[in-house]
FIKOLZA-1660 file (N, C-alpha, C; in steps of 0.1 Angstrom, whole numbers, plus 5000, padded with zeros to 4 digits):
% residues 141
   i   px   py   pz ch aa at
   1 5115 5092 4865  A  X  N
   1 5118 5078 4870  A  X CA
   1 5113 5068 4860  A  X  C
   2 5121 5058 4857  A  X  N
   2 5117 5048 4847  A  X CA
   2 5108 5038 4855  A  X  C
   3 5101 5029 4847  A  X  N
   3 5093 5019 4853  A  X CA
   3 5102 5009 4861  A  X  C
   4 5114 5006 4856  A  X  N
   4 5123 4998 4864  A  X CA
   4 5128 5004 4877  A  X  C
   5 5131 5017 4877  A  X  N
   5 5134 5024 4889  A  X CA
   5 5123 5024 4899  A  X  C
   6 5111 5026 4894  A  X  N
   6 5099 5026 4902  A  X CA
   6 5096 5012 4908  A  X  C
   7 5098 5002 4900  A  X  N
   7 5096 4988 4905  A  X CA
   7 5106 4985 4915  A  X  C
   8 5119 4989 4913  A  X  N
   8 5129 4987 4923  A  X CA
   8 5126 4994 4936  A  X  C
   9 5121 5006 4935  A  X  N
   9 5117 5013 4947  A  X CA
   9 5106 5006 4955  A  X  C
  10 5096 5002 4948  A  X  N
  10 5085 4996 4955  A  X CA
  10 5089 4982 4960  A  X  C
  11 5097 4975 4952  A  X  N
  11 5101 4961 4957  A  X CA
  11 5110 4962 4969  A  X  C
  12 5119 4972 4969  A  X  N
  12 5127 4974 4981  A  X CA
  12 5119 4976 4994  A  X  C
  13 5109 4985 4992  A  X  N
  13 5101 4988 5004  A  X CA
  13 5092 4976 5008  A  X  C
  14 5087 4969 4998  A  X  N
  14 5079 4957 5001  A  X CA
  14 5088 4946 5008  A  X  C
  15 5100 4945 5004  A  X  N
  15 5110 4935 5010  A  X CA
  15 5112 4940 5025  A  X  C
  16 5114 4953 5027  A  X  N
  16 5116 4959 5040  A  X CA
  16 5104 4956 5049  A  X  C
  17 5092 4957 5043  A  X  N
  17 5080 4954 5051  A  X CA
  17 5080 4939 5055  A  X  C
  18 5082 4930 5045  A  X  N
  18 5082 4916 5048  A  X CA
  18 5093 4912 5059  A  X  C
  19 5104 4919 5058  A  X  N
  19 5115 4916 5067  A  X CA
  19 5111 4920 5082  A  X  C
  20 5103 4931 5082  A  X  N
  20 5098 4935 5096  A  X CA
  20 5089 4925 5103  A  X  C
  21 5084 4916 5095  A  X  N
  21 5075 4906 5101  A  X CA
  21 5082 4893 5106  A  X  C
  22 5095 4892 5102  A  X  N
  22 5102 4880 5105  A  X CA
  22 5103 4878 5120  A  X  C
  23 5101 4866 5124  A  X  N
  23 5101 4862 5138  A  X CA
  23 5089 4865 5146  A  X  C
  24 5079 4871 5140  A  X  N
  24 5066 4874 5147  A  X CA
  24 5057 4862 5146  A  X  C
  25 5051 4859 5157  A  X  N
  25 5041 4848 5157  A  X CA
  25 5028 4853 5152  A  X  C
  26 5019 4843 5149  A  X  N
  26 5006 4847 5144  A  X CA
  26 4999 4856 5155  A  X  C
  27 5001 4852 5168  A  X  N
  27 4995 4859 5179  A  X CA
  27 5000 4874 5179  A  X  C
  28 5013 4875 5178  A  X  N
  28 5019 4888 5178  A  X CA
  28 5014 4897 5166  A  X  C
  29 5012 4891 5155  A  X  N
  29 5007 4898 5143  A  X CA
  29 4993 4904 5145  A  X  C
  30 4986 4898 5155  A  X  N
  30 4972 4902 5157  A  X CA
  30 4970 4910 5170  A  X  C
  31 4980 4912 5177  A  X  N
  31 4979 4920 5190  A  X CA
  31 4978 4935 5186  A  X  C
  32 4969 4942 5191  A  X  N
  32 4967 4957 5188  A  X CA
  32 4978 4965 5196  A  X  C
  33 4990 4965 5191  A  X  N
  33 5001 4972 5198  A  X CA
  33 5006 4984 5192  A  X  C
  34 5002 4988 5180  A  X  N
  34 5007 4999 5173  A  X CA
  34 4996 5010 5172  A  X  C
  35 4996 5018 5182  A  X  N
  35 4986 5029 5183  A  X CA
  35 4972 5023 5182  A  X  C
  36 4969 5011 5188  A  X  N
  36 4956 5005 5188  A  X CA
  36 4954 4996 5176  A  X  C
  37 4963 4996 5166  A  X  N
  37 4963 4987 5155  A  X CA
  37 4972 4975 5157  A  X  C
  38 4969 4964 5151  A  X  N
  38 4978 4952 5151  A  X CA
  38 4986 4953 5138  A  X  C
  39 4996 4945 5138  A  X  N
  39 5004 4944 5126  A  X CA
  39 4995 4940 5114  A  X  C
  40 4986 4930 5117  A  X  N
  40 4977 4926 5107  A  X CA
  40 4969 4938 5101  A  X  C
  41 4964 4947 5110  A  X  N
  41 4957 4959 5106  A  X CA
  41 4966 4968 5097  A  X  C
  42 4979 4969 5100  A  X  N
  42 4988 4977 5092  A  X CA
  42 4990 4971 5078  A  X  C
  43 4990 4958 5078  A  X  N
  43 4992 4951 5065  A  X CA
  43 4979 4953 5056  A  X  C
  44 4967 4952 5063  A  X  N
  44 4955 4954 5056  A  X CA
  44 4954 4968 5050  A  X  C
  45 4959 4978 5058  A  X  N
  45 4959 4992 5054  A  X CA
  45 4968 4994 5042  A  X  C
  46 4980 4988 5042  A  X  N
  46 4989 4989 5031  A  X CA
  46 4983 4982 5018  A  X  C
  47 4977 4971 5020  A  X  N
  47 4971 4964 5009  A  X CA
  47 4960 4973 5002  A  X  C
  48 4952 4979 5011  A  X  N
  48 4942 4989 5006  A  X CA
  48 4948 5000 4997  A  X  C
  49 4959 5006 5002  A  X  N
  49 4965 5017 4995  A  X CA
  49 4973 5012 4983  A  X  C
  50 4978 5000 4983  A  X  N
  50 4984 4994 4971  A  X CA
  50 4974 4992 4960  A  X  C
  51 4962 4987 4964  A  X  N
  51 4951 4985 4955  A  X CA
  51 4947 4999 4948  A  X  C
  52 4946 5009 4957  A  X  N
  52 4942 5022 4952  A  X CA
  52 4953 5027 4942  A  X  C
  53 4966 5025 4946  A  X  N
  53 4977 5030 4938  A  X CA
  53 4977 5023 4924  A  X  C
  54 4975 5010 4924  A  X  N
  54 4975 5002 4912  A  X CA
  54 4963 5007 4903  A  X  C
  55 4952 5010 4909  A  X  N
  55 4941 5015 4901  A  X CA
  55 4944 5029 4895  A  X  C
  56 4951 5037 4903  A  X  N
  56 4954 5050 4898  A  X CA
  56 4964 5049 4886  A  X  C
  57 4974 5040 4887  A  X  N
  57 4983 5039 4876  A  X CA
  57 4976 5034 4864  A  X  C
  58 4967 5025 4866  A  X  N
  58 4959 5019 4854  A  X CA
  58 4951 5031 4848  A  X  C
  59 4944 5038 4857  A  X  N
  59 4936 5049 4853  A  X CA
  59 4944 5060 4845  A  X  C
  60 4955 5064 4850  A  X  N
  60 4963 5074 4844  A  X CA
  60 4970 5069 4832  A  X  C
  61 4973 5056 4831  A  X  N
  61 4978 5050 4819  A  X CA
  61 4968 5050 4808  A  X  C
  62 4956 5050 4811  A  X  N
  62 4945 5050 4801  A  X CA
  62 4942 5065 4797  A  X  C
  63 4949 5074 4802  A  X  N
  63 4948 5088 4798  A  X CA
  63 4938 5096 4807  A  X  C
  64 4934 5091 4818  A  X  N
  64 4924 5097 4826  A  X CA
  64 4931 5104 4838  A  X  C
  65 4924 5113 4845  A  X  N
  65 4929 5120 4857  A  X CA
  65 4928 5112 4869  A  X  C
  66 4936 5115 4879  A  X  N
  66 4936 5109 4892  A  X CA
  66 4922 5110 4898  A  X  C
  67 4917 5100 4905  A  X  N
  67 4904 5100 4912  A  X CA
  67 4906 5102 4927  A  X  C
  68 4919 5105 4931  A  X  N
  68 4922 5105 4945  A  X CA
  68 4928 5118 4950  A  X  C
  69 4923 5129 4946  A  X  N
  69 4927 5142 4952  A  X CA
  69 4919 5144 4964  A  X  C
  70 4926 5141 4976  A  X  N
  70 4919 5141 4989  A  X CA
  70 4925 5153 4997  A  X  C
  71 4916 5159 5006  A  X  N
  71 4922 5168 5015  A  X CA
  71 4925 5160 5028  A  X  C
  72 4931 5166 5038  A  X  N
  72 4936 5159 5050  A  X CA
  72 4924 5152 5057  A  X  C
  73 4913 5158 5058  A  X  N
  73 4901 5152 5065  A  X CA
  73 4896 5140 5057  A  X  C
  74 4896 5141 5044  A  X  N
  74 4891 5130 5036  A  X CA
  74 4900 5118 5038  A  X  C
  75 4913 5121 5038  A  X  N
  75 4923 5110 5039  A  X CA
  75 4921 5103 5052  A  X  C
  76 4919 5110 5063  A  X  N
  76 4917 5104 5076  A  X CA
  76 4905 5095 5076  A  X  C
  77 4894 5101 5070  A  X  N
  77 4881 5093 5070  A  X CA
  77 4882 5081 5062  A  X  C
  78 4889 5082 5050  A  X  N
  78 4891 5070 5042  A  X CA
  78 4899 5060 5049  A  X  C
  79 4910 5064 5056  A  X  N
  79 4918 5054 5064  A  X CA
  79 4909 5047 5074  A  X  C
  80 4901 5055 5081  A  X  N
  80 4893 5049 5092  A  X CA
  80 4882 5040 5086  A  X  C
  81 4876 5043 5075  A  X  N
  81 4866 5035 5068  A  X CA
  81 4873 5022 5064  A  X  C
  82 4885 5023 5057  A  X  N
  82 4892 5011 5053  A  X CA
  82 4895 5002 5065  A  X  C
  83 4900 5008 5076  A  X  N
  83 4903 5000 5088  A  X CA
  83 4890 4993 5093  A  X  C
  84 4879 5000 5094  A  X  N
  84 4867 4993 5098  A  X CA
  84 4863 4982 5089  A  X  C
  85 4864 4984 5076  A  X  N
  85 4860 4973 5066  A  X CA
  85 4869 4961 5067  A  X  C
  86 4882 4963 5070  A  X  N
  86 4891 4952 5069  A  X CA
  86 4896 4946 5082  A  X  C
  87 4893 4952 5093  A  X  N
  87 4898 4947 5106  A  X CA
  87 4893 4933 5109  A  X  C
  88 4882 4929 5104  A  X  N
  88 4877 4916 5107  A  X CA
  88 4882 4905 5098  A  X  C
  89 4891 4909 5088  A  X  N
  89 4896 4898 5080  A  X CA
  89 4906 4889 5087  A  X  C
  90 4906 4877 5083  A  X  N
  90 4915 4867 5090  A  X CA
  90 4930 4871 5086  A  X  C
  91 4939 4866 5094  A  X  N
  91 4953 4868 5092  A  X CA
  91 4957 4862 5078  A  X  C
  92 4951 4850 5076  A  X  N
  92 4954 4843 5063  A  X CA
  92 4950 4852 5051  A  X  C
  93 4938 4858 5052  A  X  N
  93 4933 4867 5041  A  X CA
  93 4942 4879 5040  A  X  C
  94 4946 4885 5051  A  X  N
  94 4954 4897 5050  A  X CA
  94 4967 4894 5044  A  X  C
  95 4973 4882 5047  A  X  N
  95 4985 4878 5040  A  X CA
  95 4983 4877 5025  A  X  C
  96 4971 4872 5021  A  X  N
  96 4968 4871 5007  A  X CA
  96 4966 4885 5001  A  X  C
  97 4959 4894 5008  A  X  N
  97 4957 4907 5004  A  X CA
  97 4970 4915 5001  A  X  C
  98 4979 4914 5010  A  X  N
  98 4992 4922 5009  A  X CA
  98 5000 4916 4997  A  X  C
  99 5000 4903 4995  A  X  N
  99 5007 4898 4983  A  X CA
  99 5000 4901 4970  A  X  C
 100 4987 4900 4970  A  X  N
 100 4979 4902 4958  A  X CA
 100 4979 4917 4954  A  X  C
 101 4978 4926 4964  A  X  N
 101 4978 4940 4960  A  X CA
 101 4991 4944 4955  A  X  C
 102 5002 4939 4961  A  X  N
 102 5015 4942 4956  A  X CA
 102 5018 4937 4942  A  X  C
 103 5013 4925 4939  A  X  N
 103 5014 4920 4925  A  X CA
 103 5006 4929 4915  A  X  C
 104 4995 4934 4920  A  X  N
 104 4987 4943 4911  A  X CA
 104 4995 4956 4909  A  X  C
 105 5001 4961 4919  A  X  N
 105 5009 4973 4918  A  X CA
 105 5021 4971 4908  A  X  C
 106 5028 4960 4909  A  X  N
 106 5039 4957 4900  A  X CA
 106 5034 4956 4886  A  X  C
 107 5022 4949 4884  A  X  N
 107 5017 4947 4870  A  X CA
 107 5013 4960 4864  A  X  C
 108 5007 4969 4872  A  X  N
 108 5003 4982 4867  A  X CA
 108 5015 4990 4863  A  X  C
 109 5025 4990 4871  A  X  N
 109 5037 4997 4868  A  X CA
 109 5044 4992 4855  A  X  C
 110 5044 4979 4854  A  X  N
 110 5050 4973 4842  A  X CA
 110 5043 4976 4829  A  X  C
 111 5029 4977 4831  A  X  N
 111 5021 4980 4819  A  X CA
 111 5020 4995 4816  A  X  C
 112 5024 5004 4825  A  X  N
 112 5022 5018 4823  A  X CA
 112 5032 5024 4812  A  X  C
 113 5026 5032 4804  A  X  N
 113 5035 5040 4794  A  X CA
 113 5043 5050 4802  A  X  C
 114 5054 5054 4796  A  X  N
 114 5062 5064 4803  A  X CA
 114 5055 5077 4807  A  X  C
 115 5045 5081 4799  A  X  N
 115 5037 5093 4801  A  X CA
 115 5029 5092 4814  A  X  C
 116 5027 5080 4819  A  X  N
 116 5019 5078 4832  A  X CA
 116 5028 5077 4844  A  X  C
 117 5041 5079 4842  A  X  N
 117 5051 5078 4853  A  X CA
 117 5055 5091 4858  A  X  C
 118 5047 5101 4856  A  X  N
 118 5049 5115 4861  A  X CA
 118 5042 5116 4875  A  X  C
 119 5050 5117 4886  A  X  N
 119 5044 5118 4899  A  X CA
 119 5034 5129 4901  A  X  C
 120 5035 5140 4893  A  X  N
 120 5026 5151 4894  A  X CA
 120 5012 5148 4890  A  X  C
 121 5010 5137 4883  A  X  N
 121 4996 5133 4878  A  X CA
 121 4988 5126 4889  A  X  C
 122 4995 5123 4900  A  X  N
 122 4988 5115 4910  A  X CA
 122 4983 5123 4922  A  X  C
 123 4972 5117 4928  A  X  N
 123 4967 5123 4940  A  X CA
 123 4972 5116 4953  A  X  C
 124 4964 5113 4962  A  X  N
 124 4968 5108 4975  A  X CA
 124 4976 5095 4974  A  X  C
 125 4972 5086 4965  A  X  N
 125 4979 5074 4963  A  X CA
 125 4991 5076 4954  A  X  C
 126 5001 5083 4958  A  X  N
 126 5012 5088 4950  A  X CA
 126 5019 5076 4943  A  X  C
 127 5024 5080 4931  A  X  N
 127 5032 5070 4923  A  X CA
 127 5044 5065 4931  A  X  C
 128 5051 5075 4937  A  X  N
 128 5063 5071 4945  A  X CA
 128 5059 5073 4959  A  X  C
 129 5060 5062 4967  A  X  N
 129 5055 5063 4980  A  X CA
 129 5065 5056 4990  A  X  C
 130 5066 5061 5001  A  X  N
 130 5074 5054 5012  A  X CA
 130 5065 5048 5022  A  X  C
 131 5053 5046 5019  A  X  N
 131 5043 5042 5028  A  X CA
 131 5046 5028 5035  A  X  C
 132 5050 5018 5027  A  X  N
 132 5054 5005 5032  A  X CA
 132 5066 5006 5042  A  X  C
 133 5075 5015 5038  A  X  N
 133 5087 5016 5047  A  X CA
 133 5083 5022 5060  A  X  C
 134 5074 5032 5060  A  X  N
 134 5070 5038 5072  A  X CA
 134 5063 5028 5082  A  X  C
 135 5055 5020 5076  A  X  N
 135 5048 5009 5084  A  X CA
 135 5057 4999 5088  A  X  C
 136 5067 4995 5080  A  X  N
 136 5078 4986 5084  A  X CA
 136 5085 4991 5097  A  X  C
 137 5088 5004 5097  A  X  N
 137 5094 5010 5109  A  X CA
 137 5085 5009 5121  A  X  C
 138 5072 5012 5119  A  X  N
 138 5063 5010 5131  A  X CA
 138 5063 4996 5136  A  X  C
 139 5063 4987 5127  A  X  N
 139 5062 4972 5131  A  X CA
 139 5075 4969 5139  A  X  C
 140 5086 4973 5134  A  X  N
 140 5099 4970 5141  A  X CA
 140 5100 4976 5155  A  X  C
 141 5095 4989 5156  A  X  N
 141 5095 4996 5168  A  X CA
 141 5085 4989 5178  A  X  C
% end
């Protein structure tokens, strides 16, 4: 996958995520309706993972190994910890977080050499991810 193809992939999913928010009020964004999480919590979760993914791309671009080889239990604990750390953030900050983390992801992809675009080099924060699309579907449902 080229960097342009990867950018197109992530941009398409990010646009799908943003489209899933259309028409929702601030109150609706903060209601815990998705398995106990609010839409805001889902956005904070995605921002956390985009930050990790951007760091992984930067790390691997520098010639280093993935720092995120997690087993299933670690993945769940990391998600719970990130949820606990970010659930108190304001809606305004979470909107900033989702925008900022996505821009970091785009910048990391654009700066990555082709040797860093091998999905096999990545751990849990995979290079090619459908994560935003999954959460967009949760939000729509």
